[in-house]
C-alpha positions in Angstrom: 18.2 6.5 29.0 15.5 3.7 28.0 12.4 4.5 26.1 9.3 2.5 25.6 6.9 3.6 22.5 3.4 2.4 22.5 0.3 3.0 21.2 0.4 2.3 17.4 -2.3 0.1 15.9 -4.4 -0.2 12.9 -6.9 2.8 11.9 -8.8 3.5 8.7 -7.9 6.3 6.5 -9.0 10.0 8.1 -8.5 8.5 11.5 -6.3 9.7 14.1 -3.8 7.9 16.6 -1.8 9.5 19.7 1.8 7.3 20.4 3.2 7.7 23.5 7.0 7.3 24.8 8.4 7.0 28.2 11.4 7.4 28.9 13.5 5.7 32.1 17.0 5.5 33.4 18.7 8.9 33.2 15.7 10.6 31.9 16.8 13.9 33.7 19.8 13.9 31.5 17.5 14.2 28.0 17.8 17.5 25.9 15.3 16.1 23.3 13.0 13.5 22.1 11.8 12.8 18.9 9.7 10.9 16.6 10.5 9.5 13.3 9.2 6.8 11.2 10.3 3.8 8.5 8.0 2.8 5.7 8.4 -0.8 4.3 11.4 -0.1 1.7 11.7 3.2 2.9 14.7 4.9 4.6 13.6 6.3 8.3 12.2 9.7 8.1 12.4 12.1 10.7 8.8 13.8 11.8 9.0 15.9 15.1 11.0 16.6 17.8 10.7 18.9 21.0 12.9 19.9 23.8 13.0 19.0 27.2 13.1 21.8 29.3 11.2 24.4 27.3 9.0 22.7 24.9 10.3 24.0 21.4 9.3 22.0 18.5 10.4 21.0 15.1 8.6 19.1 12.4 9.2 17.6 9.2 6.9 19.5 6.2 5.5 16.2 5.5 3.6 16.4 8.6 3.4 19.9 9.5 -0.5 20.7 10.5 -1.2 16.9 11.1 1.1 15.6 13.5 1.5 17.3 17.1 4.1 16.4 19.7 3.8 17.3 23.0 5.7 16.1 26.6 4.9 15.6 29.8 7.7 16.6 31.9 6.0 14.9 35.3 5.5 11.7 33.4 8.9 11.7 31.3 6.6 11.0 28.5 6.3 12.6 24.8 3.6 12.1 22.9 3.1 12.3 19.1 -0.9 13.0 18.3 -1.3 11.9 14.5 -4.7 13.4 12.6 -6.1 12.7 9.3 -3.8 9.8 9.0 -3.6 8.4 5.2 -2.3 5.0 4.2 1.2 6.7 3.5 1.3 7.1 7.3 1.8 3.2 7.7 5.1 2.7 9.1 6.9 1.5 12.2 7.4 4.8 14.4 10.4 5.2 16.7 10.9 7.6 19.2 14.0 8.5 19.7 16.2 10.8 22.2 19.4 12.7 22.9 21.1 14.2 25.9 23.1 17.0 23.6 22.0 20.2 22.4 21.1 20.2 18.6 21.1 22.7 16.1 19.8 23.7 12.6 19.8 20.9 10.4 21.0 18.5 13.2 17.2 18.5 14.5 16.2 16.4 11.7 18.9 13.9 11.2 18.4 10.3 12.9 22.1 9.9 14.0 21.9 12.8 15.9 19.3 11.0 18.4 21.5 8.1 20.4 18.6 6.5 22.3 15.9 4.5 20.5 12.8 3.1 21.1 11.6 -0.3 20.1 9.1 1.0 17.6 5.5 1.0 17.3 3.6 -0.1 14.1 1.0 2.4 12.7 -1.4 0.8 9.8 -3.7 2.9 7.9 -6.3 1.1 5.5 -8.1 2.7 2.6 
């Protein structure tokens, strides 16, 4: 499975961005896709995940209500709509995928996702 993330950029505080991640290769085998981010000097952080078949979603408390994950199966693409962006949202945003079923806390752990995109940079200015 190959993942290509795009849509990052520079935005002012209070603004919004929509990130996209296109899956190719053995995309049919994907069980779920997720978005994670890594801010400078910080560990990578889970943001949201979505199952490919039925669209169940999982969110980190830190972004619940501001970020929305969705998918378009016909395009093998997952999206992350980010609203009310703040400077602390500045980070490299990664999409990731797993072909294995996830349960419980596994959804929120980065090592459960075996395929990764290259990352797209989001900068929020104050």
